C-alpha positions, 0 to 999 in steps of 0.5 A: 500500499506504501509503494501504491501511494508513492507510485500515485504521488509521483505519477500526479506530481509528473502529470501536473507540469504536462497539464499546466503546460497544456493549459499554457499552450491552450491559452496562448493559442487562444490568443494567437489565433486572432485573424482580425477586429470587429467594430460596432458604433454603440450610438450611446447617449452622451459621450458614444463609444465604439465596442471592440472585439478580437475576432478568432479563427473559429468566429468567436469574439472576445472584448478588446482590452480597453472596450468600448472606446469613447468616440468623441461626440454624442449618441442618440441612445437608440439603434442606428440600424446601419452597418456603415455606421462605423468604417475601417480605412482600407489601410486599416489605420483609421475607423471612422464613426458616426456620432448621431446624436451631436451630428458629427463624425469621430476618427479613431486610430487603430493600434496594432492589437486593435485597440482605438484612440481618438485622433486630435482635432475632432470630431468634426460636423457631419455636414447634415443632421443626424449622420447614419453611414459613412463610405470610405474610398482611399482618402474620400469619406462620404456620410449619409445624414438622415435627419429631418431638415438636414438630410444629405450626402456630404464629402470630406478628404481624410489627410494622412494624420487622420483629420477630416475636411469638407470637400467643397461642393459635395453636399447633396440635399436628399429631396423630400427629406428636408 
């Protein structure tokens, strides 16, 4: 019986490091299988926020450290109902987000780990009322404003530092919504 106990204790002690190594390896592979990021414009009343998630190879999501991130402008506190409310630039450097409650657009820098940091000098006016969607093509940015009395499409340029500038002559009113 004494020999059996000694063999059992020795087996357990030898097994524990192997289990610990497997748990550690499993944890590091979970962190290393990040294949991208997902961002959602929360349209939060008061200071608007952007929820950020790591997207894993198996399709699961885990919140990014520091999420949700303050966008800069204000939300309305209700769902926007637009998948274009946040947009990431094609080079992956910036995320642009509508701030529907303050009629503004915010620009956030995307860090290598996916975390977001506000770019100085913003947010900027959307050029209308209640922005709901953004389209980005290279350095051109177009915003759809859907609010009564200010529904339009308005264009901007995005400079390499992440600052938006209104594009002269680019605002097109939406008939029937003015």
